[in-house]
N, C-alpha and C positions, 0 to 999 in steps of 0.2 A: 428447534422443532422440525422434524423429517418433512419433507417435500409432499408425501401422500397425506400426513395428518393434515397438513395446511391446506393443502388443495381442497379435503374433506370440508375444513371448518370454514372456509372463505364461500365455499360455493353452496354448502347445504346446511351451515351451522347456524343457528337462532340466538340471537339476543340481541338486547336493545342498542347496545355500541354497534355491533355488525351491521344493524339495520340501518342506522346512523351513516357508518362508514361508505355502507353501499350508496346511499344517496348522495354522500359528497362525492364518490366517482363518478354517480350519474350526473350531477350538476356539473363537475368539472368537465366531463365530455362536451356538455353542452356549450361550455366556454371554449374549449377545444374546436367544436365545430365554426363557433363565429369566428375564431382568431384563423383558422384555416381558410375560410371563406374570403376573410380581410386580406389574407397573404397572397391569396390568387391576385388580388388587385394591386397588391404592393409591390410585386414583382413580376406584373405585366403580362398574366396568363389569362386575365379577362380584362377587360376597358372600362369597366362601369360596375360600381355595388349597387344592386338593387335594392330600394327604399320603398316603404310604402308611402303614398303619396300624402303625408301630413306637413303641417308647418314646422319649422326648424329641423327637419331632419335632411341631412346631406352629408352621407358618409364619404362620398368621393373627396369632398372638401375638407374633411377632418382626417382621412386616413391616407391624404397625399401630402398634407403639409409639413414643413421642414422638421416639426417636432417629433413627428412618426419616424424619420429615419436617424435622430440626432445619437440615440444611445448606441454605442459599439459599431457603429458604422452599418447597422442593419436595420430592416422593416420591424418597427416595434410588434407587431402581431407575431412574428418569429420568435419573439422573446417570449410573448405569452402563451405560445405553444409550448416552448421549453418548461415555463413555470407552471404551468397548469400539469405538465406531465410530473414533475416533482411532486404536486399536490395529490396526484391520484396513486402515484407511487407510495408517499405516506400513509395514505388512506388502506391501501391495500398490504402495507405491511403487516405482519405479525399474525398470530392466533386471534380467537374470541378472546382469551383473556390476557391480550397485551397491557391493559391496564396494570396489572399486577406483576406479569411475567417481564415486560418490556416497557416500563412506566414512562420511560424518555420518549416512546414513538407517539402516544396521544398528545404530550405537551408540545412535542415538536410540529404536529400536524396542527395543533391550535394556534401556534405561533406561527406556521407558514400562512394559513388561512386568515389570520389578523393582519399581517403584512398583504397579503392578497388584497384585502379588502381595503386599506387603506390606500393601495395604488389605485385600484379600480375606481375608487371615489375621489380620489385627487384628479385622475383623468378624465372623469365624467365633468367634473368643475372646470376643467381646463378646456373641454370641448367648449363649453359656453362662453367662458371668460376669453378666450383667444380665438375663436372662430365665428361664436354667435350661431353655433348650428351642433347638432348631436349626430352620432353613428348607430343608427338601431342597432347594429350588429354588436356594437361596443357597450350599449345599454343591456342588451341581452346577457353577453357576458359579465357585466358588472352585478346585474340581479342576480345570476345564477352564483355569482362568487360570496356575494352578502350574505345569501343564504344559507351557505356553508357554516357559517361561524357559530349559529346557535346548534347546528347539529355537532360541532367537535366539542363544545364545551362540557357536557357532561362525562365524556369517558376522560378528558384530561383532568378534571376535577377528582374523579376518581383515582387516577394515576396518581394525582399529586397527595391527595389523601393517604394512597397508600404508602408513597416514597417517605410522607413526613412522618407515620406511625411505624415504619420498619426499627 
């Protein structure tokens, strides 16, 4: 698809799938914002992660833990930024009829948000089981991530049905 047409479709087009894809982008940007704030702490740009004064919340404890730095020798929030950028890219790829024209894209997006949701769920459980504390920023990102799954399913189902019936 030519860039001009894609630009028009993504910005001005209307379809149930485009609306859901836009919502996935928005939710992923919420997660990016959370990961960005955590990254500021994990690399030492800020000394403390602000939290609401509620029991069981201690972002500093969770996000400064050894586990938060084990994968690839980088702070885990930086990996989250990268991951959510991929999700945003998958949601933004293709025009409004991509379920028929590029059926692999909605399927890839669904696979990605399912993996993201599984990872977010695991990390949330790990916060409690390993630290007996939660990070509110992480909980915000996990909630936004889980909310993307039902948004991705309908287009992926349509793409699968189109692919199967070819």
